[in-house]
ZAMILO-928532 format. One line per field, with one value per atom (N, C-alpha, C): residue number from 0; residue in three letters; atom name; y, x, z. Coordinates in steps of 0.02 Angstrom, whole numbers, plus 32768, in hexadecimal, padded with zeros to 4 digits. Last residue first. Layout:
<nodes>
nr <- (NUM, ...)
rest <- (ala, ...)
atom <- (CA, ...)
north <- (Y, ...)
east <- (X, ...)
up <- (Z, ...)
</nodes>
This chain:
<nodes>
nr <- (113, 113, 113, 112, 112, 112, 111, 111, 111, 110, 110, 110, 109, 109, 109, 108, 108, 108, 107, 107, 107, 106, 106, 106, 105, 105, 105, 104, 104, 104, 103, 103, 103, 102, 102, 102, 101, 101, 101, 100, 100, 100, 99, 99, 99, 98, 98, 98, 97, 97, 97, 96, 96, 96, 95, 95, 95, 94, 94, 94, 93, 93, 93, 92, 92, 92, 91, 91, 91, 90, 90, 90, 89, 89, 89, 88, 88, 88, 87, 87, 87, 86, 86, 86, 85, 85, 85, 84, 84, 84, 83, 83, 83, 82, 82, 82, 81, 81, 81, 80, 80, 80, 79, 79, 79, 78, 78, 78, 77, 77, 77, 76, 76, 76, 75, 75, 75, 74, 74, 74, 73, 73, 73, 72, 72, 72, 71, 71, 71, 70, 70, 70, 69, 69, 69, 68, 68, 68, 67, 67, 67, 66, 66, 66, 65, 65, 65, 64, 64, 64, 63, 63, 63, 62, 62, 62, 61, 61, 61, 60, 60, 60, 59, 59, 59, 58, 58, 58, 57, 57, 57, 56, 56, 56, 55, 55, 55, 54, 54, 54, 53, 53, 53, 52, 52, 52, 51, 51, 51, 50, 50, 50, 49, 49, 49, 48, 48, 48, 47, 47, 47, 46, 46, 46, 45, 45, 45, 44, 44, 44, 43, 43, 43, 42, 42, 42, 41, 41, 41, 40, 40, 40, 39, 39, 39, 38, 38, 38, 37, 37, 37, 36, 36, 36, 35, 35, 35, 34, 34, 34, 33, 33, 33, 32, 32, 32, 31, 31, 31, 30, 30, 30, 29, 29, 29, 28, 28, 28, 27, 27, 27, 26, 26, 26, 25, 25, 25, 24, 24, 24, 23, 23, 23, 22, 22, 22, 21, 21, 21, 20, 20, 20, 19, 19, 19, 18, 18, 18, 17, 17, 17, 16, 16, 16, 15, 15, 15, 14, 14, 14, 13, 13, 13, 12, 12, 12, 11, 11, 11, 10, 10, 10, 9, 9, 9, 8, 8, 8, 7, 7, 7, 6, 6, 6, 5, 5, 5, 4, 4, 4, 3, 3, 3, 2, 2, 2, 1, 1, 1, 0, 0, 0)
rest <- (lys, lys, lys, asn, asn, asn, leu, leu, leu, tyr, tyr, tyr, ser, ser, ser, pro, pro, pro, thr, thr, thr, ile, ile, ile, pro, pro, pro, gln, gln, gln, glu, glu, glu, lys, lys, lys, gly, gly, gly, ala, ala, ala, glu, glu, glu, asn, asn, asn, arg, arg, arg, thr, thr, thr, phe, phe, phe, ser, ser, ser, met, met, met, ile, ile, ile, phe, phe, phe, trp, trp, trp, arg, arg, arg, ser, ser, ser, lys, lys, lys, glu, glu, glu, lys, lys, lys, ile, ile, ile, leu, leu, leu, glu, glu, glu, ala, ala, ala, ser, ser, ser, asn, asn, asn, ile, ile, ile, gly, gly, gly, arg, arg, arg, lys, lys, lys, his, his, his, thr, thr, thr, pro, pro, pro, pro, pro, pro, thr, thr, thr, thr, thr, thr, gly, gly, gly, thr, thr, thr, thr, thr, thr, phe, phe, phe, glu, glu, glu, asn, asn, asn, thr, thr, thr, thr, thr, thr, phe, phe, phe, val, val, val, gln, gln, gln, leu, leu, leu, val, val, val, asn, asn, asn, gly, gly, gly, phe, phe, phe, gln, gln, gln, asn, asn, asn, val, val, val, ile, ile, ile, arg, arg, arg, gly, gly, gly, pro, pro, pro, glu, glu, glu, lys, lys, lys, glu, glu, glu, his, his, his, phe, phe, phe, ile, ile, ile, asn, asn, asn, gln, gln, gln, leu, leu, leu, phe, phe, phe, phe, phe, phe, ser, ser, ser, gly, gly, gly, asn, asn, asn, asn, asn, asn, gln, gln, gln, ile, ile, ile, tyr, tyr, tyr, lys, lys, lys, ala, ala, ala, pro, pro, pro, ser, ser, ser, phe, phe, phe, gly, gly, gly, pro, pro, pro, leu, leu, leu, pro, pro, pro, ser, ser, ser, pro, pro, pro, asp, asp, asp, asn, asn, asn, lys, lys, lys, val, val, val, phe, phe, phe, leu, leu, leu, ser, ser, ser, asp, asp, asp, ile, ile, ile, leu, leu, leu, lys, lys, lys, lys, lys, lys, ile, ile, ile, leu, leu, leu, ile, ile, ile, thr, thr, thr, met, met, met)
atom <- (N, CA, C, N, CA, C, N, CA, C, N, CA, C, N, CA, C, N, CA, C, N, CA, C, N, CA, C, N, CA, C, N, CA, C, N, CA, C, N, CA, C, N, CA, C, N, CA, C, N, CA, C, N, CA, C, N, CA, C, N, CA, C, N, CA, C, N, CA, C, N, CA, C, N, CA, C, N, CA, C, N, CA, C, N, CA, C, N, CA, C, N, CA, C, N, CA, C, N, CA, C, N, CA, C, N, CA, C, N, CA, C, N, CA, C, N, CA, C, N, CA, C, N, CA, C, N, CA, C, N, CA, C, N, CA, C, N, CA, C, N, CA, C, N, CA, C, N, CA, C, N, CA, C, N, CA, C, N, CA, C, N, CA, C, N, CA, C, N, CA, C, N, CA, C, N, CA, C, N, CA, C, N, CA, C, N, CA, C, N, CA, C, N, CA, C, N, CA, C, N, CA, C, N, CA, C, N, CA, C, N, CA, C, N, CA, C, N, CA, C, N, CA, C, N, CA, C, N, CA, C, N, CA, C, N, CA, C, N, CA, C, N, CA, C, N, CA, C, N, CA, C, N, CA, C, N, CA, C, N, CA, C, N, CA, C, N, CA, C, N, CA, C, N, CA, C, N, CA, C, N, CA, C, N, CA, C, N, CA, C, N, CA, C, N, CA, C, N, CA, C, N, CA, C, N, CA, C, N, CA, C, N, CA, C, N, CA, C, N, CA, C, N, CA, C, N, CA, C, N, CA, C, N, CA, C, N, CA, C, N, CA, C, N, CA, C, N, CA, C, N, CA, C, N, CA, C, N, CA, C, N, CA, C, N, CA, C, N, CA, C, N, CA, C, N, CA, C, N, CA, C, N, CA, C, N, CA, C, N, CA, C, N, CA, C, N, CA, C)
north <- (83B1, 83FB, 8411, 8327, 8345, 8387, 82F4, 831A, 8335, 82C9, 8297, 82B4, 8332, 830D, 82DA, 8376, 838D, 8361, 82F2, 8323, 8339, 82CF, 82C2, 8304, 82BF, 82DC, 82CB, 826E, 8259, 8277, 82AD, 8298, 827C, 82CC, 82FA, 82E3, 8255, 8279, 82B2, 81DC, 8208, 822C, 8120, 8159, 8195, 80BC, 80DA, 8117, 8019, 805E, 807D, 7FAC, 7FBD, 800E, 7F1F, 7F63, 7F77, 7EB1, 7EC3, 7F0D, 7E85, 7E57, 7E6E, 7E85, 7EAD, 7E74, 7E74, 7E57, 7E7F, 7E99, 7EB3, 7E8A, 7E42, 7E4C, 7E69, 7E01, 7E36, 7E51, 7D94, 7D85, 7DC1, 7E04, 7DB4, 7DA5, 7E79, 7E6F, 7E28, 7EA9, 7E89, 7E75, 7F33, 7F15, 7EE7, 7F74, 7F5D, 7F2B, 8014, 7FD3, 7FBA, 8069, 8057, 8014, 80FF, 80BD, 80AD, 8171, 815A, 811C, 81F0, 81B7, 81A8, 8238, 8239, 8206, 824C, 8234, 8232, 8283, 8296, 8278, 8265, 8244, 825F, 82C0, 82A9, 8293, 827C, 82B4, 829F, 8232, 826A, 825B, 8210, 81FA, 8235, 8214, 8239, 8229, 8224, 81FA, 8225, 8242, 8260, 823B, 8229, 821C, 823A, 822F, 8241, 823A, 81E8, 81EE, 8208, 81C4, 81EC, 81EC, 813B, 8164, 8189, 80F5, 8115, 8144, 805B, 8098, 80AF, 8005, 8017, 8058, 7F70, 7FB8, 7FC3, 7F0C, 7F13, 7F64, 7EEB, 7ECE, 7EDB, 7F75, 7F32, 7F23, 7FDA, 7FC0, 7F7F, 8072, 802D, 801D, 80D7, 80B6, 8078, 815D, 811E, 8108, 81B6, 81B0, 8163, 822F, 81E7, 81E9, 828F, 8282, 8239, 829E, 82D8, 82D0, 8255, 8236, 827D, 8237, 8256, 8246, 8204, 81EF, 8220, 81F5, 821F, 8212, 81A6, 8198, 81BD, 819D, 81C0, 81B1, 8105, 8145, 815E, 8083, 80B4, 80FC, 803C, 8040, 8077, 8045, 8064, 8072, 7FF0, 8031, 805B, 7F78, 7F98, 7FDD, 7F52, 7F58, 7F7F, 7F21, 7F6B, 7F82, 7E95, 7EBC, 7F0E, 7E68, 7E55, 7E76, 7EB0, 7EC3, 7EB0, 7E68, 7EB4, 7ECD, 7DE7, 7DF8, 7E45, 7DFA, 7DE6, 7DF9, 7E26, 7E4F, 7E3E, 7DD7, 7DDD, 7E10, 7DFF, 7DF7, 7DF4, 7DDB, 7DEE, 7DDB, 7E1B, 7DE9, 7DFD, 7E5F, 7E87, 7E45, 7E30, 7E4B, 7E6F, 7D93, 7DD8, 7DF7, 7D0A, 7D1D, 7D68, 7CCB, 7D09, 7D12, 7C5B, 7C51, 7C92, 7CA0, 7C5B, 7C4B, 7D10, 7D11, 7CD2, 7CFF, 7D43, 7D35, 7C7F, 7CA0, 7CD4, 7C6D, 7C3C, 7C56, 7CE5, 7CCE, 7CA0, 7CDF, 7D15, 7D00, 7C70, 7C6C, 7C9B, 7C89, 7C5A, 7C5A, 7CF2, 7D09, 7CD4, 7CAF, 7CDE, 7CEB, 7C58, 7C39, 7C6C, 7CBD, 7C94, 7C70, 7CE9, 7D18, 7CF0, 7C73, 7C99, 7CB9)
east <- (812B, 8130, 8166, 80D8, 8119, 8115, 8032, 805E, 809D, 7FE6, 800B, 8028, 7FB2, 7FDF, 7FFD, 7F56, 7F97, 7FC9, 7EF8, 7EFD, 7F49, 7EA1, 7EDF, 7EE7, 7DEC, 7E24, 7E66, 7D6B, 7DA3, 7DE0, 7D0C, 7CF3, 7D2A, 7D5A, 7D3C, 7D27, 7DE8, 7DB6, 7D9D, 7E64, 7E4E, 7E11, 7E6D, 7E65, 7E50, 7EE1, 7E9A, 7E9B, 7F28, 7F28, 7ED4, 7FA1, 7F5A, 7F57, 7FF3, 7FFB, 7FB1, 8058, 801C, 8022, 80D8, 80A8, 8061, 816E, 8131, 80FD, 8209, 81D3, 8193, 82BA, 826D, 8242, 8337, 8319, 82D2, 8379, 839A, 8379, 831D, 835D, 8377, 8295, 82A4, 82E7, 8229, 826C, 827B, 818B, 81B1, 81FC, 8118, 814E, 816B, 8095, 80AA, 80DE, 8053, 807C, 8098, 7FE3, 7FF9, 8019, 7FC9, 7FD7, 7FF4, 7F4B, 7F7E, 7F8C, 7F37, 7F17, 7F57, 7EF7, 7F1B, 7F00, 7EEE, 7ED5, 7F08, 7EBD, 7EE1, 7EC7, 7EB8, 7E9E, 7EDC, 7E8B, 7EC0, 7EA4, 7E04, 7E2B, 7E5F, 7E8D, 7E5A, 7E25, 7F29, 7EE9, 7EBB, 7F94, 7F93, 7F5B, 7F81, 7F8D, 7F7F, 7FC6, 7FA8, 7FB4, 7FC9, 7FDB, 7FAD, 8006, 7FDC, 7FF3, 8015, 8023, 7FF1, 8050, 8027, 8047, 8076, 8090, 805B, 8099, 805F, 8079, 80E1, 80EF, 80AF, 8127, 80EA, 80F2, 8183, 817C, 8139, 81D6, 8198, 818F, 8237, 823D, 81F6, 8234, 8252, 8257, 81BB, 81C2, 81E8, 81A5, 81C2, 81D0, 814F, 815B, 8175, 8154, 816B, 8170, 8100, 810A, 8115, 810C, 8111, 8121, 80D5, 80D8, 80E7, 80D3, 80D3, 80D9, 810C, 8102, 8105, 80CB, 80EC, 80DD, 80BD, 80A7, 80DB, 8074, 80A8, 808C, 8067, 804F, 8094, 8028, 8059, 8039, 7FEE, 7FEA, 801A, 8018, 7FF5, 7FE2, 8053, 8076, 8051, 7FF1, 8031, 805A, 7F90, 7F7F, 7FC0, 7FD3, 7FC5, 7FB0, 7FE3, 8016, 800B, 7F72, 7F7E, 7FB5, 7F65, 7F2D, 7F3F, 7FE9, 7FBC, 7F7F, 8023, 803C, 8006, 7FD6, 7FCE, 7FE7, 800F, 7FBF, 7FB6, 8090, 807C, 8036, 807A, 8090, 808B, 7FDF, 8027, 8046, 7F5B, 7F75, 7FC7, 7ED9, 7F1E, 7F29, 7E27, 7E62, 7EA5, 7DB6, 7DF3, 7E30, 7D35, 7D3B, 7D89, 7D4A, 7D43, 7D49, 7D6F, 7D37, 7D24, 7E09, 7DE5, 7DAF, 7E57, 7E18, 7DEE, 7ED7, 7EBA, 7E64, 7EE3, 7EE5, 7EBA, 7EBF, 7EAD, 7EBF, 7EF6, 7EB9, 7EA5, 7F68, 7F3E, 7EF2, 7FB9, 7FA7, 7F6E, 7FBF, 7FA2, 7F86, 800C, 7FC4, 7F9B, 807D, 8056, 8011, 80A2, 808E, 806C, 80B6, 808B, 8076, 8122, 80D8, 80A6, 8186, 816A, 8131, 8196, 817B, 815E, 81C6, 818A, 816D)
up <- (8157, 8158, 8142, 8118, 812F, 8128, 8147, 8118, 8130, 81A5, 817F, 8147, 81E5, 820F, 81D7, 818F, 8194, 81B6, 8143, 817B, 817B, 80B5, 80DB, 8108, 80C0, 80B0, 80D0, 80AC, 80CB, 80B8, 805B, 8097, 80C0, 7FEF, 800C, 8059, 8004, 7FD7, 8007, 7FF2, 8011, 7FE1, 8001, 7FD2, 7FFA, 8041, 8053, 8032, 8033, 8021, 8035, 807B, 8075, 805C, 809B, 8072, 806B, 8105, 80E6, 80C7, 810F, 8122, 8114, 80C9, 80C8, 80DA, 8121, 80F1, 80FC, 8123, 813A, 810A, 8172, 813A, 814F, 81E2, 81BB, 8185, 8207, 81EA, 81C0, 81F7, 81F4, 81DD, 8217, 8206, 821C, 81C4, 81FD, 81E1, 81A3, 8188, 81CA, 8153, 818D, 8183, 810E, 8107, 813C, 80C1, 8100, 80F5, 806C, 8068, 80B1, 8050, 8083, 8075, 7FC3, 7FED, 801F, 7F2D, 7F66, 7F9B, 7E79, 7EBD, 7EEF, 7DE0, 7E1C, 7E56, 7D32, 7D6D, 7DA7, 7CA3, 7CCB, 7D12, 7C3C, 7C5B, 7C91, 7C01, 7BEF, 7C0C, 7C65, 7C39, 7C2A, 7CA6, 7C6A, 7C40, 7D5D, 7D1E, 7CDD, 7DF7, 7DB7, 7D7B, 7EA1, 7E64, 7E2D, 7F4E, 7F17, 7ED0, 7FE8, 7FAD, 7F7F, 808A, 8064, 801E, 80DE, 80AF, 8087, 8179, 8151, 8125, 81B2, 818A, 816B, 8227, 8205, 81E8, 8253, 823E, 8221, 82CD, 82B0, 8296, 8320, 82DB, 82B8, 837F, 8377, 8327, 833C, 837E, 8372, 82DE, 82E9, 8333, 8271, 82A7, 82B5, 8202, 8215, 8254, 8189, 81D1, 81DB, 810B, 8118, 8168, 8076, 80C4, 80CA, 7FEF, 801F, 8062, 7F6A, 7FAC, 7FDE, 7ECD, 7EF2, 7F40, 7E15, 7E62, 7E8C, 7D7D, 7DAD, 7DE8, 7CE8, 7D37, 7D57, 7C48, 7C78, 7CBB, 7BF7, 7C14, 7C42, 7BC9, 7B9F, 7BAE, 7C2C, 7BEC, 7BBC, 7C85, 7C98, 7C58, 7C59, 7C62, 7C6A, 7C4C, 7C09, 7C1D, 7CD5, 7CB4, 7C73, 7D28, 7D1B, 7CEF, 7D2C, 7D32, 7D1B, 7D29, 7CFA, 7CF8, 7D9D, 7D54, 7D24, 7DFD, 7DF5, 7DAC, 7DEC, 7DDF, 7DDF, 7E18, 7DD1, 7DBD, 7E91, 7E6C, 7E25, 7ED4, 7EC2, 7E97, 7F4B, 7F02, 7EFC, 7FBC, 7FA5, 7F60, 7FAD, 7FA9, 7FA1, 7FD8, 7FD6, 7FDF, 7FEF, 7FA9, 7FA5, 804E, 8045, 7FFD, 805F, 8039, 802C, 807A, 807E, 804B, 8079, 808F, 8097, 804C, 8030, 803E, 80A1, 8057, 8038, 812C, 810A, 80BB, 815D, 8171, 8148, 8116, 811B, 812B, 8142, 80F2, 80ED, 81C7, 81A2, 815E, 81D4, 81FE, 81CA, 819F, 817D, 818B, 81F1, 81AD, 8187, 826E, 8260, 8223, 823B, 8254, 8252, 8229, 81F0, 8200, 82A9, 8279, 8242, 82EE, 82FF, 82D1)
</nodes>
């Protein structure tokens, strides 16, 4: 059942998706961003995490912030959302989304570990 759902999601949202948010592979990420990480310092930390699980479905909100060693330095915060499904004793990532924080959309204390 899980494999059928993943195949359906892949066919609907990756191959035929005309939206400006197409999926990409780890190899494509490295191709697009590898040189940046080789030339710049990158420091990341996770000040908060919320995990919800129901059976074989897991959803994680992870608050993160990072700083780059560029000139001038870049500092950003945001929340990553990962959805996973367990199949045959292994967790598979079904989706991963990032939403940047900012003045109009700050990270509220409920997403930060106390």
